[in-house]
N, C-alpha and C positions, 0 to 999 in steps of 0.2 A: 851756254846752250846745253840743256840737259840731255838731249838726244840728237838724232839726225833729222834734217828736213828731207822728206822723201817725195819724189815725183813719180807717179805711175801712169803710164800710157797716155801722156798728155798730148793733146792736139789743140792747135789754135790757128786762126786765119787772120790774114792782114789784107784788107781790101778785097775780100772774097776769095783770096788765094790761100791755100793751105801752106803754112810756113813751118809748123811744128807737127810732126806726125809720129805717134807711138813712142814718145820720148819718156824714158824712165831712168832715174838716177837718184842717188842720195848724197847729201852733203854731210860729211863727218862733223861732229862738234868741234868747236875751237879750231877751225881750219881756214886756210886761204885757198880758194879754188878759182882757177882761171879757165874760162871758156873761150877758146879761140875759134874764130870763124870769119869768113869773108863778109864783106858788106852785103846786106840783104839776105843773110842766112837765117835770120830769126832770133838773133841774140837779144835784141831790144824787146821783141815781142815776148820772149821767155821771161825776161826780168819783169816786164809789166804784168804778165800773168801771175808770177810769183807774189808780187806785192799787191795785187788786187786792182791795178789800174786798167787791166784789160781782161775780158772774159775768155775763158778757155772753151773750146767746143766739145772736148771730151777729156776724160782722165781725172786724176786726183792729185792734189797737193796736200801732203799730210805733215802737219806741224807737230813737234814733239810734246807740246803742252798748250793748254788754252791761253797761257800768258805769254807765249812766244811772240816776239815782236821783230819787225824788220824796218829798215829805213832804206829808201831808194834815192840814189844820186844819179840823175839822168845825164845824158850827153848835153853839153852846153848848159851847165847848172845855173848860170846867171839868169837864164830866161825863166827859170821856175822859182827863183827866190822872190819872196814877196816884200821883203824889207829893202831899204836902200843901202844899208850897211849891215855888218854882222850883228851888232847890238840889236837892231830892229828885228832882224831875222830870228834871233834867239828869243826876243820878247814875244813874237808871234807864236813860236812853238811852246811858249810857257816854261822855258827852262829856268831853273833857279839860279840865282847869281853865283853861288858857290860852285855849282856844277859847271856853269859856263866858264868860269875862271880856271877851274881844273882842266877842262878840255883845251882851252886856249893855251894854257901853260904847257900842257903835254905836247901839243902840236907846235908850240913855239910861235904863235901868231897873235899874242895879246896886243901887239902894236897895231893890228889891223882892225880892232874892234869897232872903231868909229869911222874908218875910211870908206868912202862910197865904193860900192862894187865896181862902178864904171872907171875908177882910177886904179884898179888892181890888174896885175898880169893874169894870164890864163891859169898859171900854176897857183897863184894866190887864191883865185876864185875857186879852183878845185879843192884846195885845202879848207877854205871857208865853208864850202858845201859839205865837205866831210865833217867839219866841226858841227855844223847845223844838224847833220844826221846823227852824230854821236850824242848830242844833247837830248835826243829822243830815247836814250838808253836802250838801243836795240840789241837783240841777240845776234842778228845777222844784218850786215850792210851789203846792199846790192849796188854795185858801181858799174855804170854803162860807159865804157870806153874812156876811163878817166885819164889814161896816159896819152891817148892819141894826139891831142892838140899841144902837148908839152914838148919843150926842148929837152935834150939829154940830161942836163943837170936837174931840171924840175922833175923829170921822170924818176931819176934815182932818189930824189928827196921824197916824193910821194910814195914810192915803193918802200922806202925805208920806214916811213911813218906807218904804213899799213902793216908791215912786218912787226913793228914795235907794238902797235895796238893789239895785234893778234897774240904775240908772245907774252906781253906784260899784262894785258887785261883780259885775254881770252875771247876777244870779239871775233866772230867769224865773218869772212868776206867772200862774196861770190862776185867775181869780176869778169865782165864781158869785154873782150878786146879783139881787134882784127889783126894786130901785130904786136910783138913784144920787143 
């Protein structure tokens, strides 16, 4: 990411209720930023506004360049995956085979390529969703409570993968969580 993603005086509503008010911040390039907040505090709304899934009522989101791209991994990512397995999901996104295999090898999940999502653990589904996001070649990955449903071992594994992706590939992450 060549510069910072900046948010200025952002406001957004959820169900007619204002959940984001006068919010301003910037995300440094090649960073991992964690937003902690209680349930219902507007974390998901913020991520959806940033990725364009939800309209803001006021304010600005300023991208560092016209080619800046983001990928969003929602809570319960299995519900948003369109394919029945990771291979189908990657085909839907139009990822090239070499790119897919590079991502899967980096994440250590090549063996999950053809396994149905319904047969995977929550941790495996989270990592598959991350793989799908990475095949979009984003500058910034938005993760909505990726650690919440996981056991302690899976939390450490996913946290380690995010750290490695950031340090080795320079991918930025903005992670919303209610607990660490």
